[in-house]
C-alpha positions as CSV (number, residue, x, y, z in Angstrom):
1,M,0.0,0.0,0.0
2,Q,1.4,3.4,-1.0
3,K,1.9,6.0,1.7
4,T,-0.5,8.9,0.9
5,R,0.2,12.5,1.4
6,L,-3.4,13.4,1.9
7,K,-5.3,12.3,5.0
8,T,-9.0,12.5,5.3
9,A,-10.2,13.9,8.6
10,G,-13.9,13.1,8.1
11,I,-16.9,13.4,6.0
12,D,-18.2,17.0,5.9
13,H,-21.4,16.3,4.0
14,T,-23.1,13.9,1.5
15,V,-25.6,15.5,-0.8
16,L,-28.7,13.5,-1.6
17,H,-31.1,14.1,-4.5
18,V,-34.8,14.2,-3.4
19,K,-38.1,14.5,-5.2
20,D,-40.0,16.4,-2.5
21,L,-37.8,18.6,-0.3
22,V,-40.5,19.3,2.3
23,R,-41.3,15.6,2.7
24,S,-37.7,14.6,2.9
25,K,-36.7,17.4,5.3
26,R,-39.6,16.4,7.6
27,F,-38.3,12.7,7.6
28,Y,-34.7,13.7,8.4
29,I,-35.8,16.1,11.1
30,D,-38.7,14.4,12.7
31,V,-37.6,10.7,12.3
32,L,-33.8,11.0,12.4
33,G,-33.5,14.0,14.7
34,M,-31.4,16.2,12.4
35,T,-31.6,20.0,12.5
36,V,-31.5,22.7,9.8
37,N,-28.2,24.5,9.3
38,H,-29.5,26.6,6.3
39,E,-31.9,26.2,3.5
40,D,-33.5,27.8,0.4
41,A,-36.4,26.8,-1.9
42,T,-34.6,23.8,-3.4
43,H,-31.9,22.9,-0.8
44,A,-31.8,22.0,2.9
45,F,-28.5,21.5,4.7
46,L,-29.2,19.4,7.8
47,W,-26.8,18.9,10.8
48,C,-26.4,15.2,11.6
49,G,-23.8,15.5,14.4
50,N,-20.1,16.2,14.9
51,G,-20.1,19.0,12.3
52,Q,-21.4,16.7,9.6
53,M,-24.3,17.5,7.2
54,V,-26.7,15.8,4.9
55,P,-27.7,18.4,2.3
56,L,-31.0,17.6,0.4
57,F,-31.1,18.9,-3.2
58,Q,-34.5,18.8,-4.8
59,V,-34.4,17.5,-8.4
60,P,-36.6,19.0,-11.1
61,E,-40.1,17.6,-11.4
62,G,-40.2,14.5,-13.6
63,T,-36.7,13.4,-12.7
64,V,-36.5,9.8,-11.7
65,I,-34.2,9.1,-8.8
66,T,-32.5,5.7,-9.1
67,P,-29.3,4.3,-7.7
68,G,-26.5,6.1,-9.5
69,N,-28.2,9.5,-9.6
70,D,-29.5,9.6,-6.0
71,M,-26.3,11.2,-4.7
72,D,-24.8,14.4,-5.9
73,H,-21.4,14.2,-4.2
74,M,-19.6,13.4,-0.9
75,A,-17.4,16.0,0.6
76,L,-14.3,14.9,2.5
77,R,-12.4,17.1,5.0
78,M,-8.7,16.9,4.5
79,E,-6.5,17.3,7.6
80,S,-3.9,19.5,5.9
81,G,-2.9,20.9,2.5
82,T,-3.6,24.0,0.4
83,Y,-5.7,24.2,-2.7
84,E,-2.6,23.9,-4.9
85,E,-1.1,20.9,-2.9
86,V,-4.4,18.9,-2.8
87,K,-5.1,19.6,-6.5
88,E,-1.6,18.6,-7.6
89,Y,-1.6,15.5,-5.5
90,L,-4.9,14.3,-6.9
91,E,-3.9,15.0,-10.5
92,R,-0.6,13.2,-10.0
93,N,-2.6,10.2,-8.9
94,G,-4.8,10.2,-12.0
95,C,-7.7,12.3,-11.0
96,T,-9.2,15.0,-13.2
97,V,-10.0,18.0,-10.9
98,S,-12.7,20.5,-11.6
99,G,-14.2,23.5,-9.8
100,R,-17.8,24.7,-9.9
101,P,-19.4,27.7,-11.6
102,G,-18.2,30.8,-9.7
103,D,-15.7,28.9,-7.6
104,D,-12.8,27.5,-9.6
105,R,-10.8,26.8,-6.4
106,C,-13.4,24.2,-5.3
107,I,-12.0,20.7,-5.8
108,Y,-14.3,18.1,-7.3
109,F,-13.0,14.8,-8.7
110,D,-14.3,11.2,-9.3
111,D,-13.3,8.0,-7.6
112,P,-12.4,5.0,-9.9
113,D,-16.1,4.0,-10.2
114,G,-17.3,7.5,-11.1
115,H,-18.6,8.6,-7.7
116,R,-18.3,12.4,-7.4
117,L,-16.2,13.5,-4.5
118,Q,-15.2,16.9,-3.1
119,A,-12.0,17.6,-1.2
120,L,-12.3,20.4,1.5
121,Y,-8.9,21.5,2.3
122,P,-8.2,23.6,5.5
123,G,-9.1,27.2,4.9
124,G,-11.0,26.3,1.7
125,Q,-14.7,26.9,1.0
126,G,-17.3,24.2,1.2
């Protein structure tokens, strides 16, 4: 096993796609005991303990949610590293890194099976 330069400190959040935001939010709050961090008309970011969140993103009407499109991404907190260090390390290890509209210093990449991941480096934005 190769020694890695990055070390994951924990899961920051895992984004789930939902059909009915109100219904899903009620389930996660009333049944699972989560609390709202922040929300808007199509997104609800819910606290689930230890600084971790489960954001719910409502999909457009008519979208069918099936395994494979039910999760948007999982964000991992890195213990150390700058944007440049984390990006360079991932690219050196075969990952294609992308940002998001309006935030090119956001680090998104895919695992070998195509799951979308986000690396949150210390001092970086979520």
